[in-house]
One Martini backbone bead per residue (centre of mass of N, CA, C, O) as a GRO file, in nm:
protein
  140
    1MET     BB    1   0.195  -3.772  -8.200
    2ALA     BB    2   0.266  -3.557  -8.434
    3THR     BB    3   0.076  -3.379  -8.679
    4ILE     BB    4   0.175  -3.307  -9.021
    5LYS     BB    5   0.088  -3.126  -9.281
    6LEU     BB    6   0.208  -3.049  -9.587
    7LYS     BB    7   0.076  -2.762  -9.609
    8SER     BB    8   0.264  -2.633  -9.382
    9PHE     BB    9   0.511  -2.620  -9.614
   10HIS     BB   10   0.397  -2.382  -9.742
   11PRO     BB   11   0.449  -2.091  -9.854
   12GLN     BB   12   0.420  -1.764  -9.724
   13GLN     BB   13   0.341  -1.473  -9.659
   14ALA     BB   14   0.521  -1.176  -9.550
   15ARG     BB   15   0.619  -0.957  -9.289
   16MET     BB   16   0.795  -0.649  -9.342
   17VAL     BB   17   1.003  -0.452  -9.141
   18ILE     BB   18   1.137  -0.155  -9.157
   19LYS     BB   19   1.469  -0.034  -9.118
   20HIS     BB   20   1.684   0.168  -9.006
   21PRO     BB   21   2.002   0.205  -9.141
   22ALA     BB   22   2.147   0.303  -8.859
   23THR     BB   23   1.955   0.183  -8.601
   24GLY     BB   24   1.705  -0.037  -8.656
   25GLU     BB   25   1.458   0.097  -8.638
   26THR     BB   26   1.082   0.078  -8.683
   27ASP     BB   27   1.027   0.369  -8.601
   28PHE     BB   28   0.855   0.647  -8.744
   29GLN     BB   29   0.833   0.995  -8.816
   30THR     BB   30   0.625   1.220  -8.885
   31GLU     BB   31   0.559   1.553  -8.936
   32ASP     BB   32   0.326   1.518  -8.697
   33GLY     BB   33   0.455   1.286  -8.487
   34GLU     BB   34   0.387   1.020  -8.590
   35THR     BB   35   0.391   0.673  -8.546
   36ILE     BB   36   0.548   0.454  -8.785
   37GLN     BB   37   0.550   0.187  -9.026
   38GLY     BB   38   0.723  -0.011  -9.259
   39ILE     BB   39   0.514  -0.232  -9.457
   40LEU     BB   40   0.565  -0.545  -9.611
   41MET     BB   41   0.437  -0.768  -9.846
   42ILE     BB   42   0.575  -1.096  -9.899
   43ALA     BB   43   0.684  -1.296 -10.167
   44GLY     BB   44   0.856  -1.551 -10.238
   45TYR     BB   45   1.048  -1.742 -10.455
   46ASP     BB   46   0.804  -1.979 -10.431
   47SER     BB   47   0.598  -1.810 -10.560
   48PRO     BB   48   0.369  -1.735 -10.799
   49GLU     BB   49   0.460  -1.441 -10.846
   50PHE     BB   50   0.759  -1.500 -10.908
   51VAL     BB   51   0.731  -1.713 -11.128
   52LYS     BB   52   0.579  -1.529 -11.325
   53ALA     BB   53   0.800  -1.311 -11.353
   54VAL     BB   54   1.012  -1.499 -11.473
   55GLU     BB   55   0.853  -1.587 -11.722
   56LEU     BB   56   0.817  -1.302 -11.845
   57MET     BB   57   1.118  -1.238 -11.866
   58GLU     BB   58   1.198  -1.476 -12.047
   59ASP     BB   59   1.012  -1.407 -12.282
   60ALA     BB   60   1.131  -1.126 -12.340
   61ARG     BB   61   1.422  -1.224 -12.393
   62LEU     BB   62   1.357  -1.409 -12.639
   63LYS     BB   63   1.246  -1.161 -12.817
   64ASN     BB   64   1.533  -0.987 -12.713
   65THR     BB   65   1.849  -1.093 -12.752
   66LYS     BB   66   2.039  -0.849 -12.875
   67GLU     BB   67   1.982  -0.634 -12.607
   68TRP     BB   68   2.150  -0.766 -12.395
   69ASN     BB   69   2.257  -0.629 -12.075
   70MET     BB   70   2.345  -0.494 -11.777
   71ASP     BB   71   2.109  -0.298 -11.758
   72LEU     BB   72   1.893  -0.515 -11.803
   73ALA     BB   73   1.973  -0.695 -11.566
   74ARG     BB   74   1.911  -0.487 -11.345
   75LYS     BB   75   1.616  -0.448 -11.419
   76GLU     BB   76   1.530  -0.741 -11.376
   77ASN     BB   77   1.608  -0.764 -11.078
   78ARG     BB   78   1.418  -0.540 -10.978
   79SER     BB   79   1.156  -0.667 -11.087
   80LEU     BB   80   1.173  -0.924 -10.914
   81ILE     BB   81   1.165  -0.784 -10.642
   82ALA     BB   82   0.896  -0.635 -10.690
   83ALA     BB   83   0.724  -0.904 -10.724
   84THR     BB   84   0.734  -0.967 -10.404
   85ILE     BB   85   0.552  -0.725 -10.377
   86VAL     BB   86   0.199  -0.735 -10.268
   87ASP     BB   87   0.223  -0.513 -10.035
   88TRP     BB   88   0.127  -0.220  -9.833
   89GLU     BB   89   0.107  -0.011  -9.583
   90ASP     BB   90  -0.145   0.252  -9.556
   91ASN     BB   91   0.017   0.499  -9.335
   92GLY     BB   92   0.243   0.708  -9.491
   93PHE     BB   93   0.518   0.591  -9.567
   94PHE     BB   94   0.396   0.583  -9.832
   95SER     BB   95   0.288   0.797 -10.092
   96GLU     BB   96   0.116   0.540 -10.181
   97SER     BB   97  -0.065   0.311 -10.286
   98TYR     BB   98  -0.066   0.001 -10.383
   99THR     BB   99   0.124  -0.112 -10.668
  100ALA     BB  100   0.304  -0.272 -10.897
  101GLU     BB  101   0.422  -0.014 -11.023
  102GLY     BB  102   0.509   0.118 -10.755
  103ALA     BB  103   0.707  -0.105 -10.674
  104ASP     BB  104   0.891  -0.075 -10.917
  105GLU     BB  105   0.968   0.221 -10.866
  106PHE     BB  106   1.076   0.188 -10.580
  107VAL     BB  107   1.322  -0.014 -10.649
  108ARG     BB  108   1.452   0.205 -10.861
  109ASP     BB  109   1.500   0.404 -10.637
  110PRO     BB  110   1.795   0.510 -10.499
  111GLN     BB  111   1.682   0.622 -10.216
  112TYR     BB  112   1.578   0.297 -10.157
  113SER     BB  113   1.818   0.087 -10.145
  114TRP     BB  114   1.812   0.014  -9.837
  115ILE     BB  115   1.545  -0.148  -9.869
  116VAL     BB  116   1.629  -0.350 -10.086
  117VAL     BB  117   1.840  -0.487  -9.913
  118GLN     BB  118   1.644  -0.589  -9.697
  119LEU     BB  119   1.470  -0.752  -9.891
  120ALA     BB  120   1.688  -0.947  -9.994
  121GLU     BB  121   1.752  -1.064  -9.714
  122PHE     BB  122   1.466  -1.166  -9.652
  123LEU     BB  123   1.442  -1.360  -9.902
  124GLU     BB  124   1.684  -1.554  -9.824
  125ASP     BB  125   1.500  -1.628  -9.573
  126LYS     BB  126   1.283  -1.887  -9.574
  127ARG     BB  127   1.166  -1.870  -9.281
  128ASN     BB  128   0.973  -1.620  -9.341
  129PHE     BB  129   0.756  -1.832  -9.517
  130PHE     BB  130   0.701  -2.000  -9.251
  131ILE     BB  131   0.505  -2.181  -9.042
  132VAL     BB  132   0.516  -2.251  -8.703
  133PRO     BB  133   0.419  -2.504  -8.539
  134PRO     BB  134   0.314  -2.619  -8.271
  135LEU     BB  135   0.388  -2.820  -8.039
  136ASN     BB  136   0.200  -3.096  -8.032
  137SER     BB  137   0.037  -3.045  -8.314
  138ALA     BB  138  -0.212  -3.005  -8.535
  139THR     BB  139  -0.235  -2.936  -8.883
  140THR     BB  140  -0.411  -2.784  -9.182
   0.00000   0.00000   0.00000
């Protein structure tokens, strides 16, 4: 009988490869002709990073209840999506090295909304954040 430890069911960070919005290709060409991929490291909705971002957002909302509106709601949604980005591969796809502030700016930039859509779809599939243990094996 296979033994599976409960720890194997804890969500893990996941690697998301960005796809071209028209072709679905994952390889992009730099101006120098080099082939690179856009890779994000993502923490899911069940992660400590996301839970902390929600708590901070809720605290801020409680302190400023009279100014909540749809623009603020959109800003909060983008900030929560940005909080799931915990790193990105620094290979030239992104213009700068990863920072939390850079991730926040990235998801707010309308020219990258096609990537934000991919990220939201990736986040919705919880299977992306769990490791599948091999059949008939014990995991630790």
